N, C-alpha and C positions, 0 to 999 in steps of 0.2 A: 876785571876790576882788581885793584890791589887790596890786600887784607892788612889790617892793622895788627902788628905784633908787638912784642916787647922791645925795649931799647936800653942802651947804656946812657945814663943821665950824665950830662956834662957838669952839673952842679955838684953832685955827690960821688960820681964815678961808679955808682952801683948799677947793676943790671936790674931792671924792673920787668916782671913777666908781662905786664900789660901797659899800654900807653893810655893814660886816663883821657876820656873824652867827655866827661861830665863833671861839672862843678856847681856848687850851690851856695847860697847864703841864707842863714837861718832867720834873718830879720832885715827890714829896710834899713838903709844907710843912717837914717835919723835916730835909730835905736842906739847906735854906738856913740852918739853925741850927748847922751843923757847920763847924768850921774847914776851909778848903780843903785843908790838908795831911792831914787825917784822912779825907776823902771816899773815897778809893780803898780804904782799909782797912775802912771802916764800911758802905759801900754796894755792892750789886750792882744796877745799874740799866741797863735797856734801855728801848725805846720803850713797852713794855706792862707790865713787871713790875719790882718793886723789893723788895729785902730789905735791911733795916737791922739791923746788929749781929747777924745770924743769928737774930733773934728777933721782928722786926716785918716784916709781909708786906703788900704793896700791889699792886693791879692798877689799870690805867688804864681808865676808861670815860667815858661821855658822859651828861650831864644835858641833856635835850632839852626846851626850853620852847617851847610853841606861840607863834607870833607872830600875834596876833589879826587876823582878816580877811585872812589869807594862808594859803598851803599850806606855809609855811616855819617853821623853828624857830631859836631862839637856842640854840646848842650850847656848853656848857662842857665842855671836856676836863678831867677831874678824876681824882684818885687816891683810892682807897677802900682802907681796911685790911681784911684778911681774917684769920681764924684760920689758924694754920699748917696745920691739917688741910685746910681749904677751899682754901688756896693750893696745897698739894701736889696735891689732887684736880684743881684747874683746870689746873695745869701738866702733870699726867700725861696729860690728854686735850686738850691745847692745840688740836689741829687739828679737834676735834669738840666744841667748847664748847657747842654747842646741845643736847647731851645732858645738860648739867648743870641741876639744879634751881636756882631763884633762891637767892642767898646773902645773908646779913646782913653788913653792913660799916659802917664809920664814915668819913665824908668826911674826907679828909686833904689837902685843898687849901684854902688861904685865897684866896677869890675877891674881887677888888676890886669895888667898887660895892655891897657888902653888909656888914652887921655880921659878926662872926666866924662863919665857916662850918665851921671845923674841928670835927670830932666830931658833925656832924649825922648822925642815923641814916639809913642808906640800904640799899637792897636792889638787888643786881646781877641783871640778867636777861641771860643769855648768848644770843648770836646766832650764826648760821652764817657761813661764808665769811670768817672773819677779821675780821668787823666787831666793833669794841670793844663791850663790854657796855653795855647801857642801864641807867642809874642812876635808880632810883625813890627819891624822898625821902619820909621819914615826914611825914605831914600835921601840921604844927605852925604856929605863928604867925610863924615866922622869915620875913623877906621873901623869901628864895630859895625856900623851900617854898611860900609863897603864890603867887609867880610861876610856879613849877612847876605848881601845880594850876590856876591861873586864866589863865595865858598873859600875854604882855606886848604892849604896843603898839609900833608902829614907832617912835614918839617915844621910848619907853624904850630901844629898841635903839640909837637915835641917841645918847641920853644916855650910854649905856655906851661907845659908840664914841668919843665926845668925851672921856670921862674917861680912856680908855685910849690916846688919840691919841699917836702917837710924837712929835708936835711940841708936846705939852702941857708947858709949863715949870712948871706948878703941881703936877705929880704928885711923889710922894715919890721920892727918889733911892734906888736899891737898891745 
């Protein structure tokens, strides 16, 4: 198996000791569409759960994409919408999530490096010991779903790292 080591970034020209293999988003995509002065009234948000307008419910989980020829994964920390009933069921046994059956949800995170990922169909698989749920994507021809099924190369992981590089002057300003 190949090990993942550092790399020289094409965007900034600097050598980075480690190739990042995990990225996250602190809130569902809809959070960023709301005026800052409305956020406190419209959202209840913590590291794992989010409620928007007391009618939209989200949980944070992980899409884990195998990195070909390694034992590692490219991990996207994402938000998935749940029905109110499933959200309440999850919240009621938060410390014993592994007892829950898989649940249907919809991806609620816009991932960079891919065409629109919002509303891709997903299934949450709950895990023990406070580990965030594993997110399974419905098999479609969407590039994220294809990579989820087939894995990614180390070169693709480096492309993503370069696109998300904090020194990249070409990325869109938020």
